[in-house]
VOTORPA-61629 format. One record per atom (N, C-alpha, C, O): residue in one letter; residue number from 1; x, y, z; atom name. Coordinates in nm, 4 decimals. Layout:
BEGIN
A,NUM,X,Y,Z,CA $
...
This chain:
BEGIN
Q,1,-16.2584,3.1433,-13.9987,N $
Q,1,-16.2298,3.1927,-14.0518,CA $
Q,1,-16.1176,3.2013,-14.0547,C $
Q,1,-16.0740,3.1707,-13.9437,O $
L,2,-15.9946,3.2422,-14.1619,N $
L,2,-15.8831,3.2491,-14.1948,CA $
L,2,-15.8498,3.3778,-14.1270,C $
L,2,-15.9214,3.4754,-14.1048,O $
V,3,-15.6623,3.3441,-14.0856,N $
V,3,-15.6008,3.4726,-14.0791,CA $
V,3,-15.4514,3.4280,-14.0693,C $
V,3,-15.3934,3.3369,-14.0101,O $
E,4,-15.4142,3.5268,-14.1494,N $
E,4,-15.2843,3.5209,-14.2105,CA $
E,4,-15.1939,3.5877,-14.1407,C $
E,4,-15.2240,3.6853,-14.0720,O $
S,5,-15.0640,3.5375,-14.1526,N $
S,5,-14.9303,3.6008,-14.0574,CA $
S,5,-14.8160,3.6066,-14.1401,C $
S,5,-14.8171,3.5663,-14.2564,O $
G,6,-14.7185,3.6548,-14.0847,N $
G,6,-14.5626,3.6627,-14.1396,CA $
G,6,-14.5460,3.7529,-14.2465,C $
G,6,-14.4436,3.7381,-14.3132,O $
G,7,-14.6072,3.8240,-14.2712,N $
G,7,-14.5815,3.8957,-14.3743,CA $
G,7,-14.4878,4.0200,-14.3103,C $
G,7,-14.4637,4.0141,-14.1897,O $
G,8,-14.4376,4.1265,-14.3845,N $
G,8,-14.3213,4.2225,-14.3677,CA $
G,8,-14.2707,4.2796,-14.4674,C $
G,8,-14.3135,4.2662,-14.5821,O $
L,9,-14.1450,4.3708,-14.4245,N $
L,9,-14.0423,4.4210,-14.5113,CA $
L,9,-13.9318,4.3030,-14.5331,C $
L,9,-13.9156,4.2232,-14.4408,O $
V,10,-13.8523,4.2895,-14.6576,N $
V,10,-13.7414,4.1936,-14.6789,CA $
V,10,-13.6960,4.2942,-14.7582,C $
V,10,-13.7487,4.3959,-14.8033,O $
Q,11,-13.5273,4.2187,-14.7709,N $
Q,11,-13.4460,4.3049,-14.8882,CA $
Q,11,-13.4671,4.1986,-15.0126,C $
Q,11,-13.5085,4.0843,-14.9931,O $
P,12,-13.4395,4.2412,-15.1198,N $
P,12,-13.4246,4.1500,-15.2415,CA $
P,12,-13.3257,4.0068,-15.1800,C $
P,12,-13.2191,4.0084,-15.1184,O $
G,13,-13.4085,3.8926,-15.2243,N $
G,13,-13.3035,3.7963,-15.2117,CA $
G,13,-13.3136,3.6902,-15.0589,C $
G,13,-13.2689,3.5777,-15.0361,O $
G,14,-13.3934,3.7872,-14.9749,N $
G,14,-13.4408,3.7304,-14.8371,CA $
G,14,-13.5721,3.6567,-14.8384,C $
G,14,-13.6422,3.6439,-14.9388,O $
S,15,-13.5992,3.6101,-14.7208,N $
S,15,-13.7013,3.5042,-14.6906,CA $
S,15,-13.7998,3.5492,-14.6066,C $
S,15,-13.7744,3.6345,-14.5215,O $
L,16,-13.9587,3.4810,-14.6261,N $
L,16,-14.0231,3.5385,-14.5184,CA $
L,16,-14.1269,3.3874,-14.5362,C $
L,16,-14.1428,3.3248,-14.6410,O $
R,17,-14.1845,3.3570,-14.4078,N $
R,17,-14.2816,3.2155,-14.4072,CA $
R,17,-14.3897,3.2844,-14.3790,C $
R,17,-14.3981,3.3352,-14.2671,O $
L,18,-14.5041,3.3022,-14.4823,N $
L,18,-14.6504,3.3324,-14.4408,CA $
L,18,-14.7238,3.1978,-14.3536,C $
L,18,-14.6958,3.0824,-14.3859,O $
S,19,-14.8114,3.2252,-14.2506,N $
S,19,-14.9201,3.0963,-14.2297,CA $
S,19,-15.0246,3.1351,-14.1898,C $
S,19,-15.0422,3.2311,-14.1147,O $
C,20,-15.1080,3.0622,-14.2374,N $
C,20,-15.2784,3.0715,-14.2587,CA $
C,20,-15.3675,2.9752,-14.1456,C $
C,20,-15.4374,2.8768,-14.1703,O $
T,21,-15.3395,3.0385,-14.0166,N $
T,21,-15.4754,2.9459,-13.9645,CA $
T,21,-15.6353,2.9632,-13.9911,C $
T,21,-15.7068,3.0295,-14.0662,O $
A,22,-15.6500,2.8749,-13.8965,N $
A,22,-15.8441,2.9024,-13.8822,CA $
A,22,-15.8914,2.8206,-13.7482,C $
A,22,-15.8675,2.7056,-13.7116,O $
S,23,-15.9893,2.9558,-13.6741,N $
S,23,-16.0634,2.8988,-13.5772,CA $
S,23,-16.2032,2.8239,-13.6404,C $
S,23,-16.2800,2.8480,-13.7336,O $
G,24,-16.1934,2.7392,-13.5553,N $
G,24,-16.3194,2.6129,-13.5564,CA $
G,24,-16.3414,2.5253,-13.6762,C $
G,24,-16.4242,2.4345,-13.6836,O $
D,25,-16.2583,2.5629,-13.7677,N $
D,25,-16.2422,2.4521,-13.8688,CA $
D,25,-16.0976,2.3862,-13.8899,C $
D,25,-15.9882,2.4380,-13.8677,O $
T,26,-16.1290,2.2458,-13.9435,N $
T,26,-16.0081,2.2014,-13.9453,CA $
T,26,-15.9641,2.1895,-14.1004,C $
T,26,-16.0080,2.1018,-14.1748,O $
L,27,-15.8908,2.2685,-14.1316,N $
L,27,-15.7720,2.2862,-14.2540,CA $
L,27,-15.7361,2.1844,-14.3279,C $
L,27,-15.7073,2.2047,-14.4458,O $
R,28,-15.7324,2.0945,-14.2899,N $
R,28,-15.6902,1.9787,-14.3513,CA $
R,28,-15.7699,1.9064,-14.4826,C $
R,28,-15.7306,1.8305,-14.5711,O $
Y,29,-15.8886,1.9617,-14.4543,N $
Y,29,-16.0176,1.8815,-14.5123,CA $
Y,29,-16.0808,2.0096,-14.6370,C $
Y,29,-16.1803,2.0075,-14.7094,O $
Y,30,-15.9589,2.1243,-14.6166,N $
Y,30,-15.9836,2.1910,-14.7267,CA $
Y,30,-15.8828,2.2112,-14.8358,C $
Y,30,-15.7674,2.1797,-14.8071,O $
G,31,-15.9011,2.2484,-14.9305,N $
G,31,-15.8153,2.3040,-15.0324,CA $
G,31,-15.7381,2.4273,-14.9389,C $
G,31,-15.7913,2.4784,-14.8404,O $
I,32,-15.6094,2.4617,-14.9880,N $
I,32,-15.5837,2.6044,-14.9222,CA $
I,32,-15.5084,2.6427,-15.0579,C $
I,32,-15.4253,2.5789,-15.1226,O $
G,33,-15.5723,2.7834,-15.0819,N $
G,33,-15.4617,2.8633,-15.1632,CA $
G,33,-15.4428,3.0063,-15.1168,C $
G,33,-15.5155,3.0786,-15.0486,O $
W,34,-15.3108,3.0291,-15.1795,N $
W,34,-15.2485,3.1679,-15.1734,CA $
W,34,-15.2613,3.2198,-15.2685,C $
W,34,-15.2456,3.1737,-15.3815,O $
F,35,-15.3036,3.3637,-15.2260,N $
F,35,-15.3133,3.4383,-15.3688,CA $
F,35,-15.2604,3.6161,-15.3558,C $
F,35,-15.2746,3.6727,-15.2474,O $
R,36,-15.2078,3.6822,-15.4613,N $
R,36,-15.1318,3.7959,-15.3729,CA $
R,36,-15.2189,3.9005,-15.4661,C $
R,36,-15.2757,3.8479,-15.5618,O $
Q,37,-15.2361,4.0442,-15.4490,N $
Q,37,-15.2478,4.1284,-15.5183,CA $
Q,37,-15.1669,4.2757,-15.5027,C $
Q,37,-15.1735,4.3439,-15.4004,O $
A,38,-15.1167,4.2994,-15.5803,N $
A,38,-15.0390,4.3870,-15.5967,CA $
A,38,-15.1295,4.5331,-15.6141,C $
A,38,-15.2458,4.5368,-15.6543,O $
P,39,-15.0451,4.6544,-15.5730,N $
P,39,-15.1497,4.8084,-15.6207,CA $
P,39,-15.1540,4.7978,-15.7506,C $
P,39,-15.0517,4.7992,-15.8190,O $
G,40,-15.3157,4.7818,-15.8165,N $
G,40,-15.2701,4.8480,-15.9704,CA $
G,40,-15.3220,4.6932,-16.0892,C $
G,40,-15.3586,4.6741,-16.2052,O $
K,41,-15.2891,4.6059,-15.9478,N $
K,41,-15.3226,4.4966,-16.0171,CA $
K,41,-15.4041,4.4076,-15.9857,C $
K,41,-15.4542,4.4221,-15.8742,O $
E,42,-15.4608,4.2509,-16.0901,N $
E,42,-15.5463,4.1975,-16.0563,CA $
E,42,-15.4904,4.0562,-15.9407,C $
E,42,-15.3694,4.0350,-15.9338,O $
R,43,-15.5527,4.0006,-15.8872,N $
R,43,-15.5416,3.9231,-15.7851,CA $
R,43,-15.4935,3.7733,-15.8477,C $
R,43,-15.5595,3.7067,-15.9275,O $
E,44,-15.3525,3.7350,-15.7873,N $
E,44,-15.3074,3.6370,-15.8785,CA $
E,44,-15.2957,3.5060,-15.7753,C $
E,44,-15.2685,3.5313,-15.6579,O $
G,45,-15.3146,3.3737,-15.8131,N $
G,45,-15.3011,3.2480,-15.7394,CA $
G,45,-15.1280,3.2085,-15.7574,C $
G,45,-15.0712,3.1745,-15.8612,O $
V,46,-15.0818,3.2219,-15.6500,N $
V,46,-14.9434,3.2148,-15.6083,CA $
V,46,-14.8915,3.0310,-15.5746,C $
V,46,-14.7771,2.9884,-15.5904,O $
S,47,-15.0009,2.9567,-15.5310,N $
S,47,-14.9749,2.8278,-15.4543,CA $
S,47,-15.0908,2.8045,-15.4275,C $
S,47,-15.1852,2.8835,-15.4252,O $
C,48,-15.0881,2.6297,-15.3934,N $
C,48,-15.2190,2.5805,-15.3302,CA $
C,48,-15.1824,2.4421,-15.2996,C $
C,48,-15.1141,2.3700,-15.3724,O $
I,49,-15.2367,2.4082,-15.1779,N $
I,49,-15.2121,2.2742,-15.1527,CA $
I,49,-15.3587,2.1818,-15.1178,C $
I,49,-15.4279,2.2187,-15.0229,O $
S,50,-15.4041,2.0502,-15.2074,N $
S,50,-15.5134,1.9785,-15.2273,CA $
S,50,-15.5370,1.9837,-15.0616,C $
S,50,-15.4514,2.0320,-14.9874,O $
S,51,-15.6807,1.9206,-15.0057,N $
S,51,-15.6838,1.8708,-14.8807,CA $
S,51,-15.6257,1.7375,-14.8744,C $
S,51,-15.5762,1.6774,-14.9697,O $
I,52,-15.6372,1.6894,-14.7348,N $
I,52,-15.6016,1.5700,-14.7021,CA $
I,52,-15.6714,1.4304,-14.7689,C $
I,52,-15.6393,1.3131,-14.7494,O $
D,53,-15.7520,1.4721,-14.8334,N $
D,53,-15.8120,1.3408,-14.9269,CA $
D,53,-15.8027,1.3550,-15.0771,C $
D,53,-15.8240,1.2765,-15.1694,O $
G,54,-15.7558,1.5069,-15.0698,N $
G,54,-15.6880,1.4733,-15.1849,CA $
G,54,-15.5086,1.4769,-15.2165,C $
G,54,-15.4385,1.5099,-15.3122,O $
S,55,-15.4874,1.4301,-15.0956,N $
S,55,-15.3335,1.4016,-15.0418,CA $
S,55,-15.2454,1.4912,-15.0807,C $
S,55,-15.1446,1.4747,-15.1495,O $
S,56,-15.3101,1.6359,-15.0090,N $
S,56,-15.2313,1.7505,-15.0205,CA $
S,56,-15.1259,1.7572,-15.0733,C $
S,56,-15.0160,1.7558,-15.0180,O $
R,57,-15.1693,1.7719,-15.2826,N $
R,57,-15.0591,1.7917,-15.3386,CA $
R,57,-15.0387,1.8926,-15.3413,C $
R,57,-15.1181,1.9448,-15.2631,O $
P,58,-14.9651,1.9798,-15.3932,N $
P,58,-14.9058,2.1236,-15.3994,CA $
P,58,-14.9092,2.1589,-15.5539,C $
P,58,-14.9215,2.0795,-15.6471,O $
N,59,-14.8990,2.2605,-15.5578,N $
N,59,-14.9237,2.3353,-15.7199,CA $
N,59,-14.8814,2.4937,-15.6781,C $
N,59,-14.9296,2.5627,-15.5882,O $
Y,60,-14.7825,2.5249,-15.7674,N $
Y,60,-14.7675,2.6492,-15.8268,CA $
Y,60,-14.7150,2.7176,-15.9394,C $
Y,60,-14.6405,2.6780,-16.0291,O $
A,61,-14.7948,2.8846,-15.9072,N $
A,61,-14.7647,2.9266,-16.0523,CA $
A,61,-14.6526,2.9106,-16.0833,C $
A,61,-14.5768,2.8561,-16.0031,O $
E,62,-14.5988,2.9602,-16.2305,N $
E,62,-14.4545,2.9573,-16.2559,CA $
E,62,-14.3344,3.0293,-16.2179,C $
E,62,-14.2118,3.0206,-16.2245,O $
S,63,-14.4486,3.1220,-16.1648,N $
S,63,-14.3400,3.2760,-16.1319,CA $
S,63,-14.2598,3.2597,-15.9671,C $
S,63,-14.1713,3.3241,-15.9108,O $
V,64,-14.3285,3.1605,-15.9355,N $
V,64,-14.2775,3.1777,-15.7910,CA $
V,64,-14.2070,3.0048,-15.7761,C $
V,64,-14.1449,2.9766,-15.6736,O $
K,65,-14.2228,2.9137,-15.8731,N $
K,65,-14.1625,2.7684,-15.8704,CA $
K,65,-14.0208,2.7980,-15.8546,C $
K,65,-13.9548,2.8909,-15.9011,O $
G,66,-13.9802,2.6806,-15.7643,N $
G,66,-13.8482,2.6665,-15.7522,CA $
G,66,-13.8056,2.7632,-15.6454,C $
G,66,-13.6912,2.7514,-15.6015,O $
R,67,-13.9126,2.8919,-15.5811,N $
R,67,-13.8608,2.9681,-15.4991,CA $
R,67,-13.9723,2.9532,-15.3549,C $
R,67,-13.9318,2.9723,-15.2402,O $
F,68,-14.0938,2.9216,-15.3833,N $
F,68,-14.2222,2.8959,-15.2857,CA $
F,68,-14.2152,2.7702,-15.2507,C $
F,68,-14.1803,2.6884,-15.3359,O $
T,69,-14.2434,2.7328,-15.1331,N $
T,69,-14.3042,2.5870,-15.1218,CA $
T,69,-14.4153,2.6242,-14.9876,C $
T,69,-14.4080,2.6984,-14.8896,O $
I,70,-14.5167,2.5321,-15.0409,N $
I,70,-14.6374,2.5476,-14.9654,CA $
I,70,-14.6651,2.4142,-14.8668,C $
I,70,-14.6496,2.3126,-14.9345,O $
S,71,-14.7022,2.3823,-14.7247,N $
S,71,-14.6864,2.2920,-14.6856,CA $
S,71,-14.8124,2.3125,-14.5574,C $
S,71,-14.8738,2.4161,-14.5322,O $
R,72,-14.8218,2.2141,-14.5080,N $
R,72,-14.8985,2.2008,-14.3853,CA $
R,72,-14.8558,2.1221,-14.2750,C $
R,72,-14.7724,2.0316,-14.2784,O $
D,73,-14.9244,2.1668,-14.1693,N $
D,73,-14.8877,2.1501,-14.0312,CA $
D,73,-14.9989,2.1156,-13.9740,C $
D,73,-15.0690,2.1975,-13.9145,O $
N,74,-15.0367,1.9543,-13.9883,N $
N,74,-15.2069,1.9227,-13.9491,CA $
N,74,-15.2442,1.9254,-13.7444,C $
N,74,-15.3439,1.9319,-13.6725,O $
A,75,-15.1230,1.9175,-13.7298,N $
A,75,-15.1214,1.9518,-13.5660,CA $
A,75,-15.1258,2.0753,-13.5159,C $
A,75,-15.1630,2.1076,-13.4031,O $
K,76,-15.0812,2.1538,-13.6149,N $
K,76,-15.1122,2.2897,-13.5731,CA $
K,76,-15.2203,2.3532,-13.6144,C $
K,76,-15.2598,2.4596,-13.5667,O $
N,77,-15.2716,2.2933,-13.7017,N $
N,77,-15.4219,2.3364,-13.7798,CA $
N,77,-15.3683,2.4718,-13.8602,C $
N,77,-15.4212,2.5827,-13.8529,O $
T,78,-15.2558,2.4383,-13.9356,N $
T,78,-15.2125,2.5624,-14.0433,CA $
T,78,-15.1061,2.5206,-14.1378,C $
T,78,-15.0236,2.4296,-14.1301,O $
V,79,-15.1314,2.6202,-14.2393,N $
V,79,-15.0610,2.6481,-14.3415,CA $
V,79,-14.9819,2.7276,-14.3808,C $
V,79,-15.0023,2.8489,-14.3833,O $
Y,80,-14.8441,2.6516,-14.4301,N $
Y,80,-14.7349,2.7622,-14.4580,CA $
Y,80,-14.7270,2.7657,-14.6083,C $
Y,80,-14.7554,2.6753,-14.6869,O $
L,81,-14.6648,2.9370,-14.6436,N $
L,81,-14.5912,2.9084,-14.7487,CA $
L,81,-14.4257,3.0145,-14.7264,C $
L,81,-14.3864,3.1290,-14.7041,O $
Q,82,-14.3845,2.8930,-14.7492,N $
Q,82,-14.2244,2.9432,-14.7336,CA $
Q,82,-14.1790,3.0134,-14.8567,C $
Q,82,-14.1818,2.9520,-14.9634,O $
M,83,-14.1331,3.1497,-14.8512,N $
M,83,-14.0578,3.2159,-14.9694,CA $
M,83,-13.9782,3.2551,-14.9920,C $
M,83,-13.9649,3.3702,-14.9506,O $
N,84,-13.8690,3.1992,-15.0685,N $
N,84,-13.7298,3.2476,-15.0647,CA $
N,84,-13.7137,3.3235,-15.2098,C $
N,84,-13.7944,3.3339,-15.3022,O $
S,85,-13.6020,3.3643,-15.1979,N $
S,85,-13.5061,3.4294,-15.2965,CA $
S,85,-13.6063,3.5712,-15.3516,C $
S,85,-13.6171,3.5972,-15.4714,O $
L,86,-13.6808,3.6618,-15.2319,N $
L,86,-13.7684,3.6990,-15.2726,CA $
L,86,-13.7251,3.8389,-15.3656,C $
L,86,-13.6300,3.9148,-15.3469,O $
K,87,-13.8256,3.8433,-15.4668,N $
K,87,-13.8108,3.9529,-15.5588,CA $
K,87,-13.8828,4.0850,-15.5646,C $
K,87,-14.0004,4.0651,-15.5341,O $
P,88,-13.8591,4.2170,-15.5923,N $
P,88,-13.9567,4.3484,-15.5414,CA $
P,88,-14.0197,4.2950,-15.6123,C $
P,88,-14.1339,4.3221,-15.5752,O $
E,89,-14.0273,4.2191,-15.7137,N $
E,89,-14.2276,4.2016,-15.7737,CA $
E,89,-14.3040,4.1111,-15.7162,C $
E,89,-14.4189,4.0832,-15.7506,O $
D,90,-14.2262,4.0501,-15.6035,N $
D,90,-14.3277,3.9671,-15.5250,CA $
D,90,-14.4229,4.0493,-15.4387,C $
D,90,-14.5136,3.9932,-15.3771,O $
T,91,-14.4008,4.2041,-15.4320,N $
T,91,-14.4266,4.2766,-15.3301,CA $
T,91,-14.6063,4.2843,-15.3279,C $
T,91,-14.6474,4.3316,-15.4339,O $
A,92,-14.7135,4.2492,-15.2341,N $
A,92,-14.7833,4.2207,-15.2880,CA $
A,92,-14.8894,4.2516,-15.1234,C $
A,92,-14.8365,4.3081,-15.0277,O $
V,93,-15.0064,4.2139,-15.1194,N $
V,93,-15.1016,4.1561,-15.0369,CA $
V,93,-15.0931,4.0249,-15.0274,C $
V,93,-15.1372,3.9778,-15.1322,O $
Y,94,-15.0601,3.9446,-14.9575,N $
Y,94,-15.1073,3.7746,-14.9846,CA $
Y,94,-15.2097,3.7389,-14.8703,C $
Y,94,-15.1949,3.7649,-14.7509,O $
S,95,-15.2937,3.6881,-14.9166,N $
S,95,-15.4292,3.6216,-14.8834,CA $
S,95,-15.4324,3.4767,-14.8849,C $
S,95,-15.3856,3.4188,-14.9829,O $
C,96,-15.4915,3.3980,-14.7695,N $
C,96,-15.5079,3.2272,-14.7735,CA $
C,96,-15.6435,3.2293,-14.8275,C $
C,96,-15.7079,3.3343,-14.8306,O $
A,97,-15.6914,3.1150,-14.8715,N $
A,97,-15.8561,3.0731,-14.8862,CA $
A,97,-15.8266,2.9490,-14.8824,C $
A,97,-15.7181,2.8908,-14.8838,O $
A,98,-15.9629,2.9031,-14.8761,N $
A,98,-15.9907,2.7713,-14.8325,CA $
A,98,-16.1245,2.7371,-14.9698,C $
A,98,-16.2250,2.8016,-14.9997,O $
D,99,-16.0806,2.6397,-15.0129,N $
D,99,-16.1901,2.5373,-15.0770,CA $
D,99,-16.2154,2.4258,-15.0436,C $
D,99,-16.1318,2.3362,-15.0554,O $
P,100,-16.3603,2.4015,-14.9847,N $
P,100,-16.4042,2.2875,-14.9253,CA $
P,100,-16.4246,2.1589,-15.0082,C $
P,100,-16.4408,2.0485,-14.9563,O $
A,101,-16.4220,2.1875,-15.1732,N $
A,101,-16.4092,2.0571,-15.2466,CA $
A,101,-16.2754,1.9766,-15.2601,C $
A,101,-16.1605,2.0186,-15.2739,O $
V,102,-16.3350,1.8192,-15.2501,N $
V,102,-16.2225,1.7475,-15.3056,CA $
V,102,-16.1303,1.7296,-15.4194,C $
V,102,-16.1604,1.6749,-15.5255,O $
R,103,-16.0498,1.7649,-15.3981,N $
R,103,-15.9814,1.7531,-15.5478,CA $
R,103,-15.8685,1.7014,-15.5598,C $
R,103,-15.7892,1.7287,-15.4697,O $
G,104,-15.8216,1.6130,-15.6685,N $
G,104,-15.7158,1.5298,-15.6389,CA $
G,104,-15.5882,1.6135,-15.6671,C $
G,104,-15.4786,1.5747,-15.6267,O $
M,105,-15.6083,1.7628,-15.7578,N $
M,105,-15.5236,1.8220,-15.7568,CA $
M,105,-15.5740,1.9968,-15.7664,C $
M,105,-15.6506,2.0458,-15.8494,O $
C,106,-15.5099,2.0594,-15.6642,N $
C,106,-15.6144,2.1879,-15.6644,CA $
C,106,-15.5928,2.2942,-15.7349,C $
C,106,-15.4835,2.2809,-15.7900,O $
N,107,-15.6480,2.4067,-15.7651,N $
N,107,-15.6210,2.5141,-15.9034,CA $
N,107,-15.6080,2.6050,-15.8038,C $
N,107,-15.6070,2.5946,-15.6812,O $
M,108,-15.5959,2.7175,-15.8970,N $
M,108,-15.5672,2.8843,-15.8286,CA $
M,108,-15.6485,2.9361,-15.9302,C $
M,108,-15.5917,3.0056,-16.0144,O $
N,109,-15.7651,2.9182,-15.9403,N $
N,109,-15.8864,2.9934,-15.9721,CA $
N,109,-15.9785,3.0507,-15.8212,C $
N,109,-16.0532,2.9687,-15.7679,O $
S,110,-15.9714,3.1348,-15.7854,N $
S,110,-16.0389,3.2307,-15.7016,CA $
S,110,-16.1581,3.1563,-15.6659,C $
S,110,-16.1949,3.1104,-15.5578,O $
R,111,-16.2189,3.1548,-15.8017,N $
R,111,-16.3912,3.1420,-15.7483,CA $
R,111,-16.3832,3.0031,-15.6981,C $
R,111,-16.4650,2.9888,-15.6072,O $
S,112,-16.3295,2.9168,-15.7174,N $
S,112,-16.2990,2.7660,-15.6001,CA $
S,112,-16.3060,2.7858,-15.4737,C $
S,112,-16.3392,2.7055,-15.3866,O $
Y,113,-16.2693,2.9115,-15.4621,N $
Y,113,-16.2495,2.9521,-15.2634,CA $
Y,113,-16.3625,3.0333,-15.2334,C $
Y,113,-16.3973,3.1378,-15.2883,O $
D,114,-16.4258,2.9589,-15.1201,N $
D,114,-16.4874,3.0149,-15.0480,CA $
D,114,-16.4736,3.1116,-14.9463,C $
D,114,-16.5321,3.2199,-14.9478,O $
Y,115,-16.3950,3.0726,-14.8560,N $
Y,115,-16.3620,3.1228,-14.7495,CA $
Y,115,-16.1927,3.2174,-14.7221,C $
Y,115,-16.0847,3.1585,-14.7255,O $
W,116,-16.2039,3.3341,-14.7022,N $
W,116,-16.0952,3.4158,-14.7536,CA $
W,116,-16.0288,3.4953,-14.6032,C $
W,116,-16.1148,3.5435,-14.5294,O $
G,117,-15.9207,3.5053,-14.5704,N $
G,117,-15.8160,3.5773,-14.4610,CA $
G,117,-15.8340,3.7209,-14.5321,C $
G,117,-15.8863,3.7426,-14.6415,O $
Q,118,-15.7903,3.7923,-14.4627,N $
Q,118,-15.7572,3.9743,-14.4682,CA $
Q,118,-15.6483,3.9898,-14.5357,C $
Q,118,-15.6444,4.0754,-14.6241,O $
G,119,-15.5588,3.9247,-14.5123,N $
G,119,-15.4107,3.9581,-14.5874,CA $
G,119,-15.3126,3.9609,-14.5159,C $
G,119,-15.3114,3.9352,-14.3956,O $
T,120,-15.2173,3.9937,-14.5859,N $
T,120,-15.0994,4.0304,-14.4694,CA $
T,120,-14.9949,4.0955,-14.6159,C $
T,120,-15.0237,4.0683,-14.7325,O $
Q,121,-14.8893,4.1721,-14.5808,N $
Q,121,-14.8119,4.2554,-14.6660,CA $
Q,121,-14.7241,4.2149,-14.6905,C $
Q,121,-14.6445,4.2214,-14.5968,O $
V,122,-14.6900,4.1738,-14.7681,N $
V,122,-14.5110,4.1700,-14.8404,CA $
V,122,-14.4476,4.2900,-14.8932,C $
V,122,-14.4965,4.3639,-14.9786,O $
T,123,-14.3501,4.3018,-14.8434,N $
T,123,-14.2919,4.4223,-14.9154,CA $
T,123,-14.1178,4.3995,-14.9757,C $
T,123,-14.0282,4.4231,-14.8947,O $
V,124,-14.0976,4.3749,-15.0524,N $
V,124,-13.9423,4.3383,-15.0720,CA $
V,124,-13.8993,4.4557,-15.1788,C $
V,124,-13.9381,4.4835,-15.2923,O $
S,125,-13.7793,4.5245,-15.0699,N $
S,125,-13.7073,4.6311,-15.1231,CA $
S,125,-13.6065,4.6633,-15.0838,C $
S,125,-13.6107,4.6748,-14.9613,O $
S,126,-13.5128,4.6852,-15.1247,N $
S,126,-13.4008,4.7516,-15.0589,CA $
S,126,-13.3615,4.9006,-15.0176,C $
S,126,-13.2546,4.9227,-14.9608,O $
């Protein structure tokens, strides 16, 4: 089971750090993706990181490159999404998901991911 935390209300230009943890499974062996869905819009991939067997390579959507950073803390069995320079258009429910396949580069196709968290709300507003 995946559990996200760290969402909230932040002003434009601010920062948040989202966390994705799991009980019972070791996240290092899974590719982990962050996805978001805003009201009335389709789910979109934001960032992902391949499993430890795939060298934990990160990947980012163009809309967040240079602003978001994905990372792993294997000792804490947690994947983070550091979000800086937030914009109102980043407002959405953010979910993490796990891909059990070993891939050299993770992808942000939601159909690759078998396990999903419930999501955490991120609101960027003044």
